[in-house]
N, C-alpha and C positions, 0 to 999 in steps of 0.2 A: 495611712495616718500622716504621711508627710504633707499632704494637702491641708491637713488640719493643724499644722504647726509643730508637730514633733520632729526633732532632728532625726536623721537617718539611723544613728546608733540606738537611740531610745525606741524608735519604732521597731527596729529589728529585735531588740531584746524583749519587747513586749509581745512580739509575735511568736517567739520561741521559748517563752518562760515556763511552758509545761502546765500552766494553770488553765482551767477552763474558762468559758465565756462568762459564767456567773461571777467568778472571782475578778476577772479582768474588768467587768462592767463597773465595779466600784473602786477600781485602782486609780491612783493619782494620775497615771499617764493617760488614762481614758477620760477622766474628768477634765484634765488640762486640754486635751484635744477636742472633746465634745462636752462642753459644760451644759448643765441643765437648761440654761437659757436657750441654747441651740434648739433643743427639743420643744421648748415652749413656743419659740418662733415658728416652728413647723406646725403648731396647732395640736401637739400631742399632750395628753393628760398625764401628769405625774401620779403614779400609783402611790408613792410615799406620801405626797401632799394630800391625796384623796383619803388615804387611810387615816392620816393625822386629823383631817377635818372631821371625819366620821367619829373618831375617838373623842374629840372635843365636844361634839354635838350630843353624845349620849351621856 
């Protein structure tokens, strides 16, 4: 996470916080390091955005 802009202490704390990957995925430290824009630039599809689009269409 250091390569993505988190300082060493915050990266360490997030790696040993005892919470699983699902919780950490939505945590502020992960969103700061890997914002949704990062994944969009990789060409990945947002499941949240897709779900919201489907809900609006029905």
